[in-house]
C-alpha atoms as an extended CHARMM CRD file, in Angstrom:
* protein
*
       250  EXT
         1         1  MET       CA             49.8300000000      -95.2380000000      -60.7840000000  PROA      1               0.0000000000
         2         2  LEU       CA             51.6810000000      -93.9490000000      -57.7340000000  PROA      2               0.0000000000
         3         3  LEU       CA             50.4850000000      -90.6020000000      -57.8500000000  PROA      3               0.0000000000
         4         4  ARG       CA             46.8540000000      -91.5020000000      -58.2110000000  PROA      4               0.0000000000
         5         5  ILE       CA             46.9950000000      -93.5730000000      -55.1000000000  PROA      5               0.0000000000
         6         6  CYS       CA             48.7550000000      -90.5500000000      -53.2890000000  PROA      6               0.0000000000
         7         7  LEU       CA             45.9670000000      -88.0280000000      -54.6870000000  PROA      7               0.0000000000
         8         8  ILE       CA             43.2440000000      -90.4640000000      -53.7700000000  PROA      8               0.0000000000
         9         9  LEU       CA             44.5590000000      -90.7590000000      -50.3570000000  PROA      9               0.0000000000
        10        10  THR       CA             45.1320000000      -86.9910000000      -49.9450000000  PROA      10              0.0000000000
        11        11  ILE       CA             41.3700000000      -86.4480000000      -50.7910000000  PROA      11              0.0000000000
        12        12  LEU       CA             40.2790000000      -89.2500000000      -48.4900000000  PROA      12              0.0000000000
        13        13  ALA       CA             42.2170000000      -87.3340000000      -45.7890000000  PROA      13              0.0000000000
        14        14  GLY       CA             40.9190000000      -84.1270000000      -46.4840000000  PROA      14              0.0000000000
        15        15  ALA       CA             37.8150000000      -85.5500000000      -46.6220000000  PROA      15              0.0000000000
        16        16  GLY       CA             38.1760000000      -87.2550000000      -43.1620000000  PROA      16              0.0000000000
        17        17  VAL       CA             39.5680000000      -83.9900000000      -41.8550000000  PROA      17              0.0000000000
        18        18  ILE       CA             36.5140000000      -82.1890000000      -43.0070000000  PROA      18              0.0000000000
        19        19  ALA       CA             34.1930000000      -85.1000000000      -41.5940000000  PROA      19              0.0000000000
        20        20  VAL       CA             35.7560000000      -84.5840000000      -38.3010000000  PROA      20              0.0000000000
        21        21  SER       CA             35.6790000000      -81.1150000000      -38.2680000000  PROA      21              0.0000000000
        22        22  HSD       CA             31.9840000000      -81.0080000000      -39.0780000000  PROA      22              0.0000000000
        23        23  PHE       CA             31.0690000000      -83.4540000000      -36.4690000000  PROA      23              0.0000000000
        24        24  LYS       CA             33.3470000000      -81.5430000000      -33.6410000000  PROA      24              0.0000000000
        25        25  VAL       CA             32.5580000000      -78.0250000000      -34.8080000000  PROA      25              0.0000000000
        26        26  ARG       CA             28.8670000000      -78.0470000000      -35.8220000000  PROA      26              0.0000000000
        27        27  PRO       CA             27.9700000000      -78.3420000000      -31.6980000000  PROA      27              0.0000000000
        28        28  HSD       CA             30.2150000000      -75.5650000000      -31.0210000000  PROA      28              0.0000000000
        29        29  VAL       CA             28.5240000000      -73.5200000000      -33.9140000000  PROA      29              0.0000000000
        30        30  GLN       CA             25.2760000000      -74.5310000000      -32.5900000000  PROA      30              0.0000000000
        31        31  GLU       CA             25.8460000000      -73.4440000000      -29.2930000000  PROA      31              0.0000000000
        32        32  ILE       CA             27.2950000000      -69.8720000000      -30.6580000000  PROA      32              0.0000000000
        33        33  ILE       CA             24.1810000000      -69.6620000000      -32.6490000000  PROA      33              0.0000000000
        34        34  ASP       CA             21.7680000000      -70.5710000000      -29.8650000000  PROA      34              0.0000000000
        35        35  GLN       CA             23.9780000000      -68.4070000000      -27.3660000000  PROA      35              0.0000000000
        36        36  ARG       CA             23.4190000000      -65.2920000000      -30.0780000000  PROA      36              0.0000000000
        37        37  GLU       CA             19.7610000000      -65.7590000000      -30.2530000000  PROA      37              0.0000000000
        38        38  LYS       CA             19.5020000000      -66.0160000000      -26.6530000000  PROA      38              0.0000000000
        39        39  ASN       CA             21.4290000000      -62.8220000000      -26.4600000000  PROA      39              0.0000000000
        40        40  ALA       CA             19.2890000000      -61.2570000000      -28.8030000000  PROA      40              0.0000000000
        41        41  LYS       CA             16.3050000000      -62.5400000000      -27.1780000000  PROA      41              0.0000000000
        42        42  ASP       CA             17.6770000000      -61.3310000000      -23.7510000000  PROA      42              0.0000000000
        43        43  ARG       CA             18.3760000000      -57.9870000000      -25.4940000000  PROA      43              0.0000000000
        44        44  ASP       CA             14.9650000000      -57.3770000000      -26.8290000000  PROA      44              0.0000000000
        45        45  THR       CA             13.5580000000      -58.2800000000      -23.4370000000  PROA      45              0.0000000000
        46        46  GLU       CA             15.8150000000      -55.5780000000      -21.7580000000  PROA      46              0.0000000000
        47        47  LYS       CA             14.9820000000      -53.3270000000      -24.3240000000  PROA      47              0.0000000000
        48        48  GLY       CA             11.0300000000      -53.9710000000      -23.5340000000  PROA      48              0.0000000000
        49        49  LEU       CA             11.8660000000      -53.4150000000      -19.7270000000  PROA      49              0.0000000000
        50        50  LYS       CA             14.1280000000      -50.1450000000      -20.3200000000  PROA      50              0.0000000000
        51        51  THR       CA             11.0560000000      -48.7300000000      -22.7740000000  PROA      51              0.0000000000
        52        52  LYS       CA              8.5050000000      -49.6720000000      -20.2170000000  PROA      52              0.0000000000
        53        53  ALA       CA             10.6420000000      -48.0920000000      -17.5240000000  PROA      53              0.0000000000
        54        54  LEU       CA             10.7700000000      -45.0810000000      -19.2710000000  PROA      54              0.0000000000
        55        55  ALA       CA              7.3110000000      -44.9680000000      -19.9970000000  PROA      55              0.0000000000
        56        56  GLU       CA              6.6170000000      -45.3140000000      -16.1010000000  PROA      56              0.0000000000
        57        57  LEU       CA              9.2610000000      -42.8820000000      -15.1720000000  PROA      57              0.0000000000
        58        58  LYS       CA              7.5760000000      -40.4910000000      -17.7000000000  PROA      58              0.0000000000
        59        59  ALA       CA              4.4210000000      -40.9930000000      -15.8800000000  PROA      59              0.0000000000
        60        60  THR       CA              5.6290000000      -40.7330000000      -12.5330000000  PROA      60              0.0000000000
        61        61  LYS       CA              7.6060000000      -37.4160000000      -13.7510000000  PROA      61              0.0000000000
        62        62  SER       CA              3.8310000000      -36.3480000000      -14.7300000000  PROA      62              0.0000000000
        63        63  ASP       CA              2.2040000000      -37.4020000000      -11.6850000000  PROA      63              0.0000000000
        64        64  LEU       CA              5.0310000000      -35.5900000000       -9.9050000000  PROA      64              0.0000000000
        65        65  GLU       CA              4.2260000000      -32.4410000000      -11.5450000000  PROA      65              0.0000000000
        66        66  GLN       CA              0.8110000000      -32.5400000000      -11.5080000000  PROA      66              0.0000000000
        67        67  THR       CA              0.8370000000      -33.2280000000       -7.5550000000  PROA      67              0.0000000000
        68        68  LYS       CA              3.3420000000      -30.0910000000       -7.1600000000  PROA      68              0.0000000000
        69        69  LYS       CA              0.9080000000      -28.1680000000       -9.3490000000  PROA      69              0.0000000000
        70        70  THR       CA             -1.6990000000      -29.3300000000       -6.8180000000  PROA      70              0.0000000000
        71        71  LEU       CA              0.1890000000      -28.5550000000       -3.8490000000  PROA      71              0.0000000000
        72        72  ALA       CA              0.9310000000      -24.9400000000       -5.2410000000  PROA      72              0.0000000000
        73        73  GLU       CA             -2.6920000000      -24.2480000000       -5.8860000000  PROA      73              0.0000000000
        74        74  THR       CA             -3.5210000000      -25.9380000000       -2.3520000000  PROA      74              0.0000000000
        75        75  GLU       CA             -0.8760000000      -23.3950000000       -0.8210000000  PROA      75              0.0000000000
        76        76  THR       CA             -2.3880000000      -20.6330000000       -2.3660000000  PROA      76              0.0000000000
        77        77  SER       CA             -5.8010000000      -21.4570000000       -1.4180000000  PROA      77              0.0000000000
        78        78  LEU       CA             -4.7100000000      -22.0600000000        1.9450000000  PROA      78              0.0000000000
        79        79  ALA       CA             -2.9600000000      -18.5970000000        2.1470000000  PROA      79              0.0000000000
        80        80  SER       CA             -5.8960000000      -16.9990000000        0.5640000000  PROA      80              0.0000000000
        81        81  ALA       CA             -8.3840000000      -18.7430000000        3.1370000000  PROA      81              0.0000000000
        82        82  LYS       CA             -5.9090000000      -17.4640000000        5.9530000000  PROA      82              0.0000000000
        83        83  SER       CA             -5.8660000000      -14.0460000000        4.5260000000  PROA      83              0.0000000000
        84        84  GLN       CA             -9.7500000000      -14.1070000000        4.7460000000  PROA      84              0.0000000000
        85        85  LEU       CA             -9.9430000000      -15.5740000000        8.1440000000  PROA      85              0.0000000000
        86        86  ASP       CA             -7.4660000000      -12.8340000000        9.4630000000  PROA      86              0.0000000000
        87        87  ALA       CA             -9.5690000000      -10.1990000000        7.7610000000  PROA      87              0.0000000000
        88        88  GLU       CA            -12.5660000000      -11.5140000000        9.1040000000  PROA      88              0.0000000000
        89        89  THR       CA            -10.9790000000      -11.9340000000       12.6470000000  PROA      89              0.0000000000
        90        90  LYS       CA            -10.2300000000       -8.2440000000       12.7660000000  PROA      90              0.0000000000
        91        91  ARG       CA            -13.4260000000       -7.2650000000       11.2900000000  PROA      91              0.0000000000
        92        92  ALA       CA            -15.1050000000       -9.3220000000       14.0210000000  PROA      92              0.0000000000
        93        93  ASN       CA            -12.6930000000       -7.6700000000       16.8920000000  PROA      93              0.0000000000
        94        94  GLY       CA            -13.5140000000       -4.4980000000       15.1080000000  PROA      94              0.0000000000
        95        95  LEU       CA            -17.0650000000       -4.9670000000       15.5620000000  PROA      95              0.0000000000
        96        96  LYS       CA            -17.0470000000       -6.1860000000       19.0640000000  PROA      96              0.0000000000
        97        97  GLN       CA            -14.9300000000       -3.0130000000       20.0490000000  PROA      97              0.0000000000
        98        98  ASP       CA            -17.7520000000       -1.0990000000       18.1270000000  PROA      98              0.0000000000
        99        99  LEU       CA            -20.6680000000       -2.9320000000       20.0380000000  PROA      99              0.0000000000
       100       100  ALA       CA            -18.4220000000       -2.2430000000       23.4830000000  PROA      100             0.0000000000
       101       101  LYS       CA            -18.4010000000        1.2990000000       22.8150000000  PROA      101             0.0000000000
       102       102  THR       CA            -21.7670000000        1.7020000000       21.8460000000  PROA      102             0.0000000000
       103       103  ARG       CA            -22.6770000000       -0.1460000000       24.8920000000  PROA      103             0.0000000000
       104       104  GLU       CA            -20.6550000000        2.5880000000       27.1340000000  PROA      104             0.0000000000
       105       105  GLU       CA            -22.2650000000        5.3210000000       25.1870000000  PROA      105             0.0000000000
       106       106  TYR       CA            -25.9990000000        3.9330000000       25.4530000000  PROA      106             0.0000000000
       107       107  ASN       CA            -25.2570000000        3.4550000000       29.6030000000  PROA      107             0.0000000000
       108       108  GLU       CA            -23.7190000000        7.0800000000       29.4470000000  PROA      108             0.0000000000
       109       109  SER       CA            -26.6620000000        8.4120000000       27.7920000000  PROA      109             0.0000000000
       110       110  GLN       CA            -28.8960000000        6.6010000000       30.0090000000  PROA      110             0.0000000000
       111       111  GLN       CA            -26.9920000000        8.3540000000       32.7920000000  PROA      111             0.0000000000
       112       112  LYS       CA            -27.3220000000       11.7530000000       31.6590000000  PROA      112             0.0000000000
       113       113  LEU       CA            -30.7890000000       11.3000000000       30.7760000000  PROA      113             0.0000000000
       114       114  ALA       CA            -31.2910000000        9.9900000000       34.6870000000  PROA      114             0.0000000000
       115       115  ARG       CA            -29.5820000000       13.1700000000       35.6410000000  PROA      115             0.0000000000
       116       116  TRP       CA            -31.6320000000       15.6590000000       33.1370000000  PROA      116             0.0000000000
       117       117  ASP       CA            -34.8780000000       14.0680000000       34.4360000000  PROA      117             0.0000000000
       118       118  GLY       CA            -33.7320000000       14.4920000000       37.9320000000  PROA      118             0.0000000000
       119       119  LEU       CA            -33.3300000000       18.5980000000       36.8830000000  PROA      119             0.0000000000
       120       120  GLY       CA            -36.9840000000       18.5000000000       36.0600000000  PROA      120             0.0000000000
       121       121  LEU       CA            -36.2150000000       20.9650000000       33.1450000000  PROA      121             0.0000000000
       122       122  ASP       CA            -37.4920000000       20.3080000000       29.7130000000  PROA      122             0.0000000000
       123       123  PRO       CA            -34.8240000000       20.5700000000       26.4190000000  PROA      123             0.0000000000
       124       124  ILE       CA            -35.9980000000       24.3980000000       25.7140000000  PROA      124             0.0000000000
       125       125  GLN       CA            -35.2470000000       25.4420000000       29.1730000000  PROA      125             0.0000000000
       126       126  VAL       CA            -31.9520000000       23.1180000000       29.1280000000  PROA      126             0.0000000000
       127       127  LYS       CA            -31.0910000000       25.2690000000       25.9360000000  PROA      127             0.0000000000
       128       128  GLU       CA            -31.9770000000       28.5880000000       27.8160000000  PROA      128             0.0000000000
       129       129  VAL       CA            -29.8790000000       27.7870000000       30.8050000000  PROA      129             0.0000000000
       130       130  ILE       CA            -26.5700000000       26.6790000000       28.6570000000  PROA      130             0.0000000000
       131       131  ALA       CA            -27.0860000000       30.1100000000       26.8080000000  PROA      131             0.0000000000
       132       132  SER       CA            -27.3390000000       32.1630000000       29.7340000000  PROA      132             0.0000000000
       133       133  GLU       CA            -24.4180000000       30.2710000000       31.3510000000  PROA      133             0.0000000000
       134       134  LYS       CA            -22.1970000000       31.1410000000       28.0070000000  PROA      134             0.0000000000
       135       135  ASN       CA            -22.8760000000       34.5110000000       28.1080000000  PROA      135             0.0000000000
       136       136  LEU       CA            -22.1560000000       34.9400000000       31.8480000000  PROA      136             0.0000000000
       137       137  ARG       CA            -18.8040000000       33.0160000000       31.1730000000  PROA      137             0.0000000000
       138       138  ALA       CA            -18.4010000000       35.6120000000       28.4200000000  PROA      138             0.0000000000
       139       139  ALA       CA            -19.0400000000       38.7120000000       30.4740000000  PROA      139             0.0000000000
       140       140  ASN       CA            -16.7680000000       37.3300000000       33.4710000000  PROA      140             0.0000000000
       141       141  GLN       CA            -14.0410000000       37.0700000000       30.5880000000  PROA      141             0.0000000000
       142       142  ALA       CA            -14.6720000000       40.4390000000       29.2540000000  PROA      142             0.0000000000
       143       143  LEU       CA            -14.3900000000       41.7260000000       32.9310000000  PROA      143             0.0000000000
       144       144  ASP       CA            -11.4740000000       39.5060000000       33.6900000000  PROA      144             0.0000000000
       145       145  GLU       CA             -9.5940000000       41.1170000000       30.4720000000  PROA      145             0.0000000000
       146       146  GLU       CA            -10.8050000000       44.7100000000       31.8300000000  PROA      146             0.0000000000
       147       147  LYS       CA             -9.4700000000       43.9980000000       35.4990000000  PROA      147             0.0000000000
       148       148  LYS       CA             -6.1240000000       42.9400000000       34.0780000000  PROA      148             0.0000000000
       149       149  PHE       CA             -5.9760000000       45.9390000000       31.7100000000  PROA      149             0.0000000000
       150       150  PHE       CA             -6.7570000000       48.4800000000       34.7590000000  PROA      150             0.0000000000
       151       151  ALA       CA             -4.4480000000       46.5970000000       37.0570000000  PROA      151             0.0000000000
       152       152  LYS       CA             -1.6080000000       46.9010000000       34.5840000000  PROA      152             0.0000000000
       153       153  LYS       CA             -2.7070000000       50.8150000000       33.9140000000  PROA      153             0.0000000000
       154       154  TYR       CA             -2.5900000000       51.0820000000       37.5730000000  PROA      154             0.0000000000
       155       155  LYS       CA              0.8540000000       49.5510000000       38.2960000000  PROA      155             0.0000000000
       156       156  ASP       CA              2.3330000000       51.3830000000       35.2250000000  PROA      156             0.0000000000
       157       157  THR       CA              1.2040000000       54.6630000000       36.5970000000  PROA      157             0.0000000000
       158       158  LYS       CA              2.0860000000       54.0630000000       39.9610000000  PROA      158             0.0000000000
       159       159  ALA       CA              5.5140000000       53.1320000000       39.0670000000  PROA      159             0.0000000000
       160       160  GLU       CA              5.8090000000       56.4360000000       37.2620000000  PROA      160             0.0000000000
       161       161  LEU       CA              4.2780000000       58.6140000000       40.0460000000  PROA      161             0.0000000000
       162       162  ASP       CA              6.8260000000       56.7920000000       42.2210000000  PROA      162             0.0000000000
       163       163  GLN       CA              9.5690000000       57.8230000000       39.7420000000  PROA      163             0.0000000000
       164       164  LEU       CA              8.3690000000       61.3920000000       39.6930000000  PROA      164             0.0000000000
       165       165  ARG       CA              8.3580000000       61.3990000000       43.8660000000  PROA      165             0.0000000000
       166       166  ASN       CA             11.5450000000       59.3290000000       44.1650000000  PROA      166             0.0000000000
       167       167  PRO       CA             13.6190000000       59.8800000000       41.0540000000  PROA      167             0.0000000000
       168       168  ASP       CA             16.7170000000       58.5460000000       42.9210000000  PROA      168             0.0000000000
       169       169  GLU       CA             15.2010000000       55.3960000000       43.8100000000  PROA      169             0.0000000000
       170       170  ASP       CA             14.7490000000       52.1680000000       41.5100000000  PROA      170             0.0000000000
       171       171  PRO       CA             11.6970000000       50.7140000000       41.3610000000  PROA      171             0.0000000000
       172       172  PRO       CA             11.4320000000       47.2180000000       42.9060000000  PROA      172             0.0000000000
       173       173  MET       CA             11.5730000000       43.9480000000       41.0810000000  PROA      173             0.0000000000
       174       174  PRO       CA             11.0970000000       40.4330000000       42.2500000000  PROA      174             0.0000000000
       175       175  ALA       CA             14.0140000000       38.7390000000       44.2420000000  PROA      175             0.0000000000
       176       176  GLY       CA             16.2870000000       36.4780000000       41.9480000000  PROA      176             0.0000000000
       177       177  LEU       CA             15.0210000000       37.6860000000       38.6730000000  PROA      177             0.0000000000
       178       178  LYS       CA             17.3910000000       36.9630000000       35.9720000000  PROA      178             0.0000000000
       179       179  GLY       CA             17.7500000000       36.2180000000       32.2930000000  PROA      179             0.0000000000
       180       180  ARG       CA             19.9770000000       36.7300000000       29.3020000000  PROA      180             0.0000000000
       181       181  VAL       CA             21.1830000000       39.2930000000       26.9700000000  PROA      181             0.0000000000
       182       182  LEU       CA             19.6340000000       38.5370000000       23.5730000000  PROA      182             0.0000000000
       183       183  ILE       CA             20.7770000000       41.4140000000       21.2600000000  PROA      183             0.0000000000
       184       184  VAL       CA             23.3800000000       44.4630000000       22.0000000000  PROA      184             0.0000000000
       185       185  ASP       CA             23.7860000000       47.6860000000       20.1730000000  PROA      185             0.0000000000
       186       186  PRO       CA             26.7110000000       49.2480000000       21.1520000000  PROA      186             0.0000000000
       187       187  LYS       CA             26.0780000000       52.2940000000       18.8870000000  PROA      187             0.0000000000
       188       188  TRP       CA             22.9160000000       53.3380000000       20.8240000000  PROA      188             0.0000000000
       189       189  SER       CA             23.9980000000       51.5890000000       24.0400000000  PROA      189             0.0000000000
       190       190  PHE       CA             21.0230000000       49.5100000000       24.3520000000  PROA      190             0.0000000000
       191       191  VAL       CA             20.1580000000       45.5440000000       24.9030000000  PROA      191             0.0000000000
       192       192  VAL       CA             17.3800000000       43.4950000000       24.4680000000  PROA      192             0.0000000000
       193       193  ILE       CA             16.9360000000       40.9110000000       27.2470000000  PROA      193             0.0000000000
       194       194  ASP       CA             14.6220000000       37.6630000000       27.7700000000  PROA      194             0.0000000000
       195       195  VAL       CA             13.0430000000       38.9180000000       30.6350000000  PROA      195             0.0000000000
       196       196  GLY       CA              9.8310000000       40.7050000000       30.4720000000  PROA      196             0.0000000000
       197       197  GLU       CA              6.5370000000       41.8320000000       32.1490000000  PROA      197             0.0000000000
       198       198  LYS       CA              5.3310000000       38.1890000000       32.8110000000  PROA      198             0.0000000000
       199       199  HSD       CA              8.4920000000       37.2120000000       34.4720000000  PROA      199             0.0000000000
       200       200  GLY       CA              8.0790000000       40.5920000000       36.8870000000  PROA      200             0.0000000000
       201       201  ALA       CA              9.9700000000       43.1150000000       35.2320000000  PROA      201             0.0000000000
       202       202  VAL       CA              9.0140000000       46.6070000000       35.6760000000  PROA      202             0.0000000000
       203       203  LYS       CA              9.5340000000       49.9050000000       33.5850000000  PROA      203             0.0000000000
       204       204  ASN       CA             12.5860000000       52.0040000000       34.6990000000  PROA      204             0.0000000000
       205       205  GLY       CA             13.6900000000       48.6400000000       36.6100000000  PROA      205             0.0000000000
       206       206  VAL       CA             17.7140000000       48.4200000000       36.7860000000  PROA      206             0.0000000000
       207       207  LEU       CA             19.1360000000       45.3120000000       36.1120000000  PROA      207             0.0000000000
       208       208  MET       CA             22.8110000000       44.2520000000       36.5270000000  PROA      208             0.0000000000
       209       209  ILE       CA             24.7950000000       42.5050000000       33.7830000000  PROA      209             0.0000000000
       210       210  SER       CA             27.3890000000       40.0970000000       34.6540000000  PROA      210             0.0000000000
       211       211  ARG       CA             29.6330000000       37.7650000000       32.7580000000  PROA      211             0.0000000000
       212       212  LYS       CA             31.5640000000       34.9320000000       34.8030000000  PROA      212             0.0000000000
       213       213  THR       CA             30.5020000000       36.3900000000       38.0950000000  PROA      213             0.0000000000
       214       214  LYS       CA             32.1150000000       40.1570000000       37.0830000000  PROA      214             0.0000000000
       215       215  LEU       CA             30.0700000000       43.1180000000       36.8560000000  PROA      215             0.0000000000
       216       216  VAL       CA             29.9820000000       44.2590000000       33.0440000000  PROA      216             0.0000000000
       217       217  ALA       CA             27.3790000000       46.7950000000       33.0740000000  PROA      217             0.0000000000
       218       218  LYS       CA             23.8640000000       48.3290000000       34.4240000000  PROA      218             0.0000000000
       219       219  VAL       CA             21.0070000000       48.9190000000       32.4330000000  PROA      219             0.0000000000
       220       220  ARG       CA             17.6220000000       50.6170000000       33.0510000000  PROA      220             0.0000000000
       221       221  ILE       CA             14.2600000000       49.0030000000       31.4130000000  PROA      221             0.0000000000
       222       222  MET       CA             12.9870000000       51.4840000000       28.9020000000  PROA      222             0.0000000000
       223       223  SER       CA             10.3540000000       49.3980000000       27.2810000000  PROA      223             0.0000000000
       224       224  LEU       CA              8.2550000000       46.2550000000       28.1220000000  PROA      224             0.0000000000
       225       225  GLN       CA              6.6160000000       43.2100000000       26.4170000000  PROA      225             0.0000000000
       226       226  PRO       CA              5.5330000000       40.0150000000       28.0860000000  PROA      226             0.0000000000
       227       227  ASP       CA              8.5430000000       37.9390000000       27.3750000000  PROA      227             0.0000000000
       228       228  LYS       CA             11.5310000000       40.4450000000       26.3670000000  PROA      228             0.0000000000
       229       229  SER       CA             12.6140000000       44.0230000000       27.4550000000  PROA      229             0.0000000000
       230       230  ILE       CA             14.5700000000       46.8540000000       25.7780000000  PROA      230             0.0000000000
       231       231  ALA       CA             17.0600000000       48.4510000000       28.4270000000  PROA      231             0.0000000000
       232       232  ASN       CA             19.5020000000       51.4690000000       27.9580000000  PROA      232             0.0000000000
       233       233  ILE       CA             22.9600000000       50.7240000000       29.3540000000  PROA      233             0.0000000000
       234       234  LEU       CA             23.4690000000       53.4660000000       32.2710000000  PROA      234             0.0000000000
       235       235  PRO       CA             26.1200000000       56.0820000000       31.5440000000  PROA      235             0.0000000000
       236       236  GLY       CA             29.4410000000       55.3160000000       34.0390000000  PROA      236             0.0000000000
       237       237  TRP       CA             28.1060000000       52.0050000000       34.1380000000  PROA      237             0.0000000000
       238       238  ASN       CA             29.5170000000       50.4430000000       30.6800000000  PROA      238             0.0000000000
       239       239  LEU       CA             32.5670000000       48.6450000000       32.9820000000  PROA      239             0.0000000000
       240       240  ALA       CA             33.0960000000       46.2000000000       29.5420000000  PROA      240             0.0000000000
       241       241  GLU       CA             31.8310000000       45.2220000000       26.2320000000  PROA      241             0.0000000000
       242       242  VAL       CA             28.4410000000       44.0060000000       26.8280000000  PROA      242             0.0000000000
       243       243  MET       CA             28.1040000000       40.8440000000       24.5790000000  PROA      243             0.0000000000
       244       244  GLU       CA             25.1500000000       38.4720000000       24.0620000000  PROA      244             0.0000000000
       245       245  GLY       CA             24.6370000000       35.7420000000       26.0770000000  PROA      245             0.0000000000
       246       246  ASP       CA             25.7880000000       37.7660000000       29.0060000000  PROA      246             0.0000000000
       247       247  GLN       CA             23.6940000000       37.1510000000       32.4130000000  PROA      247             0.0000000000
       248       248  VAL       CA             20.8880000000       39.2680000000       33.7440000000  PROA      248             0.0000000000
       249       249  LEU       CA             20.0840000000       39.6610000000       36.8140000000  PROA      249             0.0000000000
       250       250  TYR       CA             18.3330000000       41.5890000000       39.5840000000  PROA      250             0.0000000000
């Protein structure tokens, strides 16, 4: 009997504990459930906002890329327009220069025409006068060449005659005449010098060759060219070996 009473008391105590626990814990559990539902709702809301933000970011990125593309196309178009503008400006400047040149040529032509009108000659007569003037120029040029030929011939003949008349007297040449030895041939005792007929050298003329202000040899011109001469080294005057670059003077 006592055991049964103890068992009943234990059951009643457990039921009391359960009842107390139920009434005390249930609000806390309900609060946890409500908080979980709120967290889930907030998470869903945040997820929606994130999805919306990602979509907006994607749209913004697409707009930015389109803007960059449009900007690049605009810059290309601007560069092309600038290039065309430069080309047109250059063409306009060229046309302006051509126009100025054409005007200048036109004015010059008008002035020439006025001068021709002042002569009182027709074009045929002008052509005849020009042709006659060209013929006269050609004739004068031929006479000048002939005059030079005979002057040279006279000069050479006179030099030969003076040499025959006065074999011991050297023909004169321009004072201060100087040059350099170009080639030396010791075997045949002749040199080539850069003094020629256009410098005033004459055939049979005698020149001195020096090196560092010292006399090396004397040479006599045997063959003349316009810008150089061939001269023989005079016997007895080969005081030292003649070398290329030695100074030649009169």
